[in-house]
N, C-alpha and C positions, 0 to 999 in steps of 0.2 A: 405478438401472440394472437392468433385468430380469436374472434369474439367467443366462439363456442368452446374454446379451450381455456377460458379464464379460470384460474384456481378458485376454490371455494372461499367465501368471505367470512365463514365462521372463525372465531378465534382459534389460533394455533397454540396449543399448550405443549411446552417442551420440558421434559423431566431429565435432569442430568444424572451422571453416574455417581457411584459412591465417592464421597469426598471431593465432589466437583461442584462448581457453581455455574452461573450463566456464561462465563467466559468461554466455556467449551462450545457454546452455540453462537459465538460472535458472528460468524459468516452467515448462518441461517437467519439470525435476527435482522442483520442488515439487508439480506436478500428479500425476506418475506414481509417485513414490517411496513413496507410501502403499500402493500395491497391487502393486508388483513391485520387485526390485532394479534400480537405475539406476546405470550406470557411464559416466563420460566419460573417454576416452583421449586423451592429447596426441599430436599428429602429430610425434613425435620418435623419434630412434633411428637416423637415417641420412640420406643425401642421395639416396636413390632410393626410389621407391614400394615396391619389392620389399623393401628392408631394413626400412622402417618397418612394413610389413604383417607381416613375419616376427616382428618384436619384439612387435607387438600380439597376434598369435595365441598367443604364449607366456604372455601375461597374461590371456587371455580365458577365460571358462567354457566347458565342453564344447559347450553349445548356447545360442544367444542371438538376440534380435531386434536388428537393426542399422539405425541411421539415421545418415546422414552428410550434412553440409552443405558445399557447395562443394568445397574440397580434401578435406574429410572424406568426401564422396561418392565422390571419385576413389579414396581409400583403401578405401572400402567395396567398390567394384568389384573391387579387387585381392584383398580378403579373400574375396569370392565366387569369384573365379577359383581361389584356393588351397584353400579349405575350404568348398565349398558345403554339405556335409553338416552343418556346425556352425551354419549360419545358418537360422533358422526363418522369417524374413520380412525384407524389405528396404525401406527408404525412402531415396530419393535426392532431395536438395534442391539446386537450383542447381548441378548437376554435369554435366560433359560426358564422354562415353565416348571422345572422340577424343584421340589424341596431339597434341602441339603441332606446328605446322608449323615448318619451319626458320626462317621469319621471326619467328614468335612466340617461339621459343626464343632467337633472337639478340637480340630486343627486351629480354629479361631481363638481358642482360649489363651495360648501363649502370646498371640498377637495383641489381644486385649490387655493382658498384663503388661506387655512391653510398652504399649501406647500410654497406659496410665503411669508408667514409671519414667516417662519423659523420652522414650525412644521412638516417637511416632514416625520420624523420618525413615528410620530403618524398616519399620513395619510397612510403610508406603512403598519403598523400593522393592520389597518382597511381594507386595500385593499386585504391583504392576511390573512384571519383569520386562526388560527391554525387548525380549523376543516376542512379546505379545503385540508389539507394534511393527508396522511394515519397515523393512530395511530401507535406508536412504538418509539423505541429509537432514530431514525434518524429525527423525526419530528422537534425537536427544532433546530438541526444542519442545516437542509434545510431552515427553516424559518430565522435563523440568517444569512445564506449566502445570501438569497434574500435581507434582510434589508441592509447588508453590501454593496452588489453590488449597490443597489439603492441609498444609501447615497453617494457613490462615484460618481455616475452619476449625482446626484444633482437635485435641484428643477426646474431648467429651462427646462431640458429634460422631467421631470415629467409633467409639464404644457403642453408642446407641444404634448406629447403622449396622455394625457387626452383629449385635444382638438381634436386630430385625432380620438380617439375612439368615442367621442360625435357625430362627423359628419360622421362617416363611412357609406359607402353605403351598402345596402342589397345585398348580393351576392348569393341568392338562384338560380336565373336564370343562373348565371355564373357556379354554381356547377352542374346544370342539363346538361350543355354542356361539362363537363369534360369527355374525352375519353382516358386519360392516366392511367397507373396502379396507383391506389390510395389506401392508407392505412389511416384509421381514427383510431387514438389511443386515448384511454380514460383511466383515472385513476378511479378505482371503487369508491374511496372515495372523488372524486372531487365534491365540493359543488358549485364551481363557474360556471363550465360548466358540469353538471352532465351527467353520461352515457346515460340517456334517451335522452338528447339533442344531444349527439354525434351519437346516433342511427338514429335520424331524419336527421342529416347531411349525414350520410352514405347512407341513403335511397334516398337522392336527387341525389347522384353521381352514374352514371351508373357503375355497376360492382365493386363498392368500397368494400374493406374488412375492417370490423370493428373488432378491438381487444381491449378488456377491460383488463387492468392490475390490478389484484386483490390487490396487495400490494402497490398501489400508489394512490395519490390524484392528485392535479393540476399540480405537477411537476414530472411526471413519469421519465423523463430523469435523475433526481437526486435521486428519491426515490427508483426506481427499474431499475437501468441502465442495468443490464444484460438482464432482460426480454425485455426492449425496444430495446436493440441491436439485440437480436434474431429476433424480429419483423421487424426491419429495414433491417437486412440481408436477410430475406425472401423477403421483398418488393424490395430490390435492385436486387435480382436475377430473378424477374419476367420479361419475355421478354417485351420490350417496343415497 
C-alpha cells in the first residue's frame, strides 16, 4: 500500500448484531489488528439503547473509528448522538435510523415470551430467516453460526436486546448532523434492512458513501468478508 494510503491508526471499534459476538468479525479482526487496535464491544448493560450506549462510552478510548452491524449500527448511531467528538469515522452496516412502529414493537412480545419459555432457538430462526442471507453454499453455515452464538448468549440477553430495540429512538436528526467520513454498507440480498432503506440512510448523512455488496445479505462481514474488508480499508484511509 502506498505510504499516503495507510489506514488510520486510531482504534477500530466493532459493534456486532443482535445476539452476536466477536466471532462475526473474525476476518475483520485478523485483517486490521496488525495495523491498528481493534475492539469488539458486546451489546450488553441494559434494556434500552441509551443504557447500553452509556456503558459502552465508559469503556471506549477517547477517540476511535466506529463500525456497527445491524443492532450494532443502531448503537453506533446512539454513540454518535451522545459523543460525536469522540468518533473519527463511522460505518453502518444493515442498520436503520428509524424507531420501531407500534406494530413492530408489539410483534416482539410473543418472541420475548417464547424466549423466556425456553424456545429461544425457534425465536432465532424466525428472527433471521434464510432468505435474509445471500443464496449459496455458505448460507447455512452463516445461519448456523448465528444460532450457535445466540444460544450461547442466552435468553436473558435476547430479552434485554429486544426491549432495547422496541424502545429505540429515531436517529434521523442525528444522522443529518454527521460530518465525519461515513460508509453505509448494504448486502444486496438483505431482506431485514433492504438496500433501498440503506440508500435512504446514506441520503440523510452529508457526504456518506453507499456501497452495496452483491454477494451478501444481512451479514456481509461473514458472507463476503473480502469485499467488506476492501470497503473498510478505503473508509479507514479517507482523511478524517
